[in-house]
C-alpha positions as CSV (number, residue, x, y, z in Angstrom):
1,M,86.2,-50.2,15.8
2,K,86.8,-46.4,15.7
3,S,83.2,-45.1,15.2
4,L,82.3,-47.3,18.1
5,S,84.8,-45.7,19.8
6,L,84.1,-42.0,18.7
7,A,80.2,-43.2,19.4
8,F,80.5,-44.4,22.8
9,Q,82.5,-41.6,23.9
10,V,79.5,-39.3,23.0
11,Y,77.0,-41.0,24.5
12,L,78.9,-40.3,27.8
13,A,79.0,-36.7,26.9
14,F,75.7,-36.4,26.8
15,I,74.9,-39.2,29.8
16,K,77.2,-36.9,31.5
17,K,76.1,-33.8,31.1
18,S,72.7,-34.2,32.0
19,F,73.7,-35.3,35.4
20,Q,75.7,-32.6,35.2
21,R,71.9,-31.0,33.8
22,R,70.5,-32.3,37.4
23,M,73.1,-30.9,40.1
24,Q,71.8,-27.7,39.3
25,Y,68.8,-28.7,41.7
26,R,69.8,-29.1,45.2
27,V,66.8,-27.6,47.2
28,A,64.3,-29.4,44.5
29,N,65.9,-33.1,45.4
30,L,65.8,-32.5,49.3
31,V,62.4,-31.8,48.1
32,G,62.3,-34.1,46.4
33,L,63.4,-36.3,49.6
34,T,61.0,-35.5,51.9
35,T,58.3,-36.5,49.3
36,N,59.3,-40.1,49.0
37,F,59.8,-40.1,52.9
38,F,56.5,-39.6,52.7
39,F,54.7,-41.6,51.4
40,L,57.0,-44.4,52.1
41,L,55.3,-43.9,55.9
42,V,51.9,-43.4,53.9
43,H,52.9,-47.4,52.4
44,I,54.2,-48.4,56.1
45,F,51.3,-47.1,58.7
46,V,48.9,-49.1,55.3
47,Y,50.2,-52.6,55.8
48,T,51.0,-52.4,59.4
49,A,47.5,-51.5,60.2
50,F,46.8,-54.4,57.2
51,Y,48.7,-56.6,59.0
52,A,48.1,-56.5,62.3
53,A,44.1,-57.0,60.8
54,R,44.8,-60.4,59.1
55,T,43.7,-63.4,59.6
56,V,45.3,-65.4,56.9
57,P,48.7,-65.6,55.8
58,Q,50.3,-63.5,53.3
59,P,52.7,-64.3,51.2
60,L,54.7,-61.6,52.2
61,S,56.3,-60.6,55.9
62,L,55.8,-56.5,56.9
63,N,59.4,-56.6,57.3
64,E,59.5,-58.2,53.5
65,I,56.3,-55.3,52.5
66,I,58.4,-52.7,53.8
67,T,61.4,-53.7,52.3
68,Y,59.7,-53.7,48.7
69,F,57.9,-50.5,48.8
70,V,61.2,-48.9,50.1
71,L,62.9,-50.4,47.7
72,C,59.9,-48.6,45.5
73,Q,60.7,-45.1,46.6
74,V,63.9,-46.1,45.8
75,S,63.8,-46.4,42.2
76,F,60.7,-44.0,41.8
77,M,63.4,-41.4,39.9
78,L,65.2,-43.5,38.3
79,M,62.4,-45.0,35.5
80,P,60.9,-42.0,33.6
81,L,57.8,-43.5,33.7
82,W,57.4,-42.2,37.6
83,G,59.5,-39.6,37.3
84,T,59.4,-35.6,36.0
85,R,57.6,-35.4,32.5
86,S,59.5,-36.9,30.2
87,E,61.8,-34.5,28.6
88,V,60.0,-36.3,25.0
89,T,57.6,-35.3,26.1
90,S,58.0,-30.8,25.5
91,A,60.5,-31.9,23.0
92,I,57.4,-33.5,20.8
93,K,54.1,-30.9,22.1
94,D,56.9,-27.2,21.8
95,G,58.4,-28.3,18.0
96,S,62.7,-28.4,20.0
97,V,62.8,-32.7,18.8
98,A,63.7,-30.6,15.0
99,L,66.5,-29.5,16.7
100,Q,67.3,-32.2,18.1
101,L,66.6,-33.7,14.8
102,T,70.5,-32.0,12.8
103,K,72.7,-32.9,15.4
104,P,74.6,-35.8,13.5
105,V,73.0,-39.1,16.9
106,D,71.1,-41.8,16.8
107,F,67.6,-39.7,18.6
108,Q,66.4,-42.4,20.5
109,A,70.2,-43.9,21.4
110,Y,70.8,-40.0,22.4
111,W,67.3,-39.9,24.4
112,F,68.8,-43.0,25.9
113,A,71.7,-41.6,27.8
114,D,70.2,-38.6,28.4
115,E,67.7,-40.9,30.9
116,C,70.5,-42.8,32.4
117,G,72.1,-39.4,33.1
118,R,69.0,-38.8,35.3
119,A,69.0,-42.0,36.4
120,C,72.8,-42.1,37.8
121,Y,71.9,-38.3,39.4
122,Y,68.2,-39.7,41.5
123,L,70.5,-43.4,42.2
124,L,72.9,-40.8,44.1
125,M,70.7,-38.2,45.5
126,R,67.6,-40.0,46.1
127,G,68.0,-43.8,45.9
128,F,71.0,-44.8,48.0
129,P,70.2,-41.7,51.0
130,T,66.4,-43.3,51.0
131,F,67.4,-46.2,51.4
132,L,70.2,-45.6,53.9
133,I,68.0,-43.6,56.2
134,S,65.3,-46.2,56.0
135,I,68.4,-48.9,57.3
136,L,68.2,-47.0,60.1
137,F,64.3,-46.5,61.0
138,F,62.8,-49.6,59.9
139,E,63.6,-53.3,58.9
140,V,65.1,-53.5,56.0
141,T,65.9,-56.6,54.4
142,I,69.1,-56.7,52.9
143,P,70.2,-60.0,51.1
144,Q,73.3,-62.1,52.0
145,Q,74.4,-63.6,48.8
146,P,76.6,-61.7,46.6
147,T,74.7,-63.7,43.7
148,V,71.2,-62.0,44.2
149,L,73.1,-58.6,44.6
150,V,74.1,-59.2,41.3
151,A,70.8,-60.7,39.5
152,F,69.1,-58.1,41.6
153,T,71.6,-55.4,40.1
154,V,71.7,-56.9,36.7
155,S,67.2,-56.7,36.6
156,M,67.3,-53.0,37.5
157,M,69.6,-52.0,35.3
158,L,66.9,-54.2,32.3
159,A,64.3,-52.2,34.7
160,I,65.4,-48.8,33.7
161,F,65.8,-49.4,30.4
162,M,62.6,-50.5,29.7
163,S,60.9,-47.9,31.8
164,N,63.1,-45.8,29.3
165,A,61.7,-47.7,25.9
166,I,58.4,-47.6,27.5
167,T,58.3,-44.0,27.7
168,I,59.6,-43.6,24.7
169,T,57.0,-45.3,22.7
170,I,54.5,-43.9,24.6
171,F,54.9,-40.0,23.6
172,S,56.0,-41.5,20.3
173,S,51.7,-40.8,20.1
174,G,52.7,-37.0,20.0
175,F,53.8,-37.2,16.6
176,W,50.1,-38.1,15.3
177,T,47.7,-36.5,18.3
178,L,49.1,-33.4,18.8
179,D,48.5,-33.9,22.7
180,T,51.0,-35.4,25.0
181,T,48.2,-36.2,28.1
182,G,46.0,-38.1,26.8
183,I,47.5,-42.0,25.9
184,P,50.4,-40.6,28.4
185,G,48.0,-40.0,31.4
186,M,46.3,-43.5,30.7
187,S,49.8,-45.4,30.2
188,Y,50.9,-44.6,33.6
189,S,47.4,-45.9,34.8
190,I,47.4,-49.3,33.6
191,I,52.0,-49.7,34.0
192,T,51.5,-48.4,37.8
193,L,49.1,-51.0,38.8
194,F,51.1,-53.7,36.7
195,S,53.9,-53.2,37.6
196,G,53.4,-53.2,41.4
197,M,54.1,-49.9,42.4
198,L,51.0,-49.7,44.3
199,V,50.2,-53.0,45.7
200,P,53.0,-56.2,45.4
201,I,51.8,-58.6,42.6
202,A,51.9,-61.2,45.5
203,L,49.1,-60.2,47.1
204,W,47.1,-60.0,44.7
205,P,44.0,-62.7,43.9
206,E,45.2,-65.1,41.4
207,W,43.8,-64.8,38.6
208,L,44.3,-60.8,39.2
209,A,48.4,-62.2,39.5
210,H,48.0,-64.6,36.4
211,I,46.9,-61.4,34.3
212,A,50.5,-59.9,35.3
213,R,52.2,-62.3,34.8
214,W,52.1,-62.6,30.7
215,L,51.9,-58.3,30.8
216,P,55.6,-56.7,30.8
217,F,55.4,-54.4,33.2
218,E,56.7,-56.8,36.3
219,G,59.8,-56.7,34.8
220,L,59.3,-52.9,36.3
221,I,59.1,-53.7,40.0
222,D,57.9,-56.7,41.2
223,I,61.0,-59.2,39.0
224,P,63.9,-57.7,40.8
225,F,62.3,-57.0,43.5
226,S,61.1,-60.8,43.9
227,I,65.1,-60.9,42.6
228,Y,65.8,-58.8,46.2
229,L,63.6,-60.4,48.6
230,G,63.7,-64.1,47.6
231,K,60.7,-65.1,45.8
232,I,62.4,-65.6,42.5
233,T,65.6,-68.4,43.1
234,G,67.7,-70.6,41.2
235,I,66.9,-71.0,37.6
236,E,63.4,-68.4,37.6
237,V,66.4,-66.3,37.8
238,W,67.5,-66.1,34.5
239,I,64.0,-67.2,32.7
240,A,63.0,-64.0,34.9
241,I,65.7,-61.2,33.4
242,G,65.3,-62.9,30.1
243,K,61.6,-62.2,30.5
244,Q,62.9,-58.4,31.2
245,M,65.6,-59.1,28.0
246,G,62.6,-59.7,25.9
247,W,60.5,-57.2,26.4
248,N,63.6,-54.8,26.4
249,L,64.2,-55.6,23.2
250,F,60.1,-55.3,22.0
251,F,59.8,-52.2,23.0
252,I,63.2,-50.8,21.7
253,G,62.2,-52.1,18.1
254,L,58.6,-50.6,19.2
255,G,59.5,-47.5,19.6
256,R,62.0,-47.4,16.7
257,F,59.3,-47.5,14.0
258,L,57.2,-45.0,16.1
259,L,59.7,-42.2,16.3
260,T,61.0,-44.0,12.3
261,R,57.3,-42.9,11.4
262,G,57.0,-39.6,13.3
263,F,59.8,-38.0,12.0
264,S,58.3,-38.9,8.2
265,R,55.2,-36.7,9.2
266,L,56.5,-34.5,11.8
267,V,55.3,-31.0,11.4
268,I,56.9,-27.6,13.2
269,Q,54.1,-25.3,13.6
270,G,55.8,-21.4,14.2
271,G,58.5,-18.6,13.3
């Protein structure tokens, strides 16, 4: 029990340090906040024009679409897949991963803690401001039932954890390819599409949406946002959250396997 408490304190310290490290870049954060609003406006203008020209009813109303993309911009930097370049990439490419391995901590858990600190920073410094300002200018839907907010919070936390797990899994390929742009770049495109980041899956053709439902990536964006908008209700909420938990365990296990194999063949070049 004492060892668990000590481990918790160690990783909590990593989370705090990660948060404090990013507090140094406040001007850059303001620029990023402006960029978030720019892309939010682009999405809103495009979908407003689309809905004005529609000839058949759509699964989501215009207000729900606006809310959906407000949430996209709120969560954009919370997930390393769409945030800044993962530090896992740099550590593998420049060899500093060797220094990480000398620390008496689990490498995968360390990076999870580092990304948690990063997510907390961007939630406070960019996510909340984006959401609050959006409420002032747009008709953003806010759930009235506390249970919906609780389910959304749980689902969003699982989405962030899965994003971290997928990121570590993808960038572990650097141990074999010595390149951290090819596979990650291709994966980024696939995940961005099938997560619903570009277009809500509810608006997709039925055959393509069916494919997306069988993939894990809807758990990053579409599932938590659908819960927030009330499109997933009742027992389906817990089925969707269970699906997220299952994919989390899968990618955490796969990432750990790849890291273990990668460390066994790690070669650090240089003096």
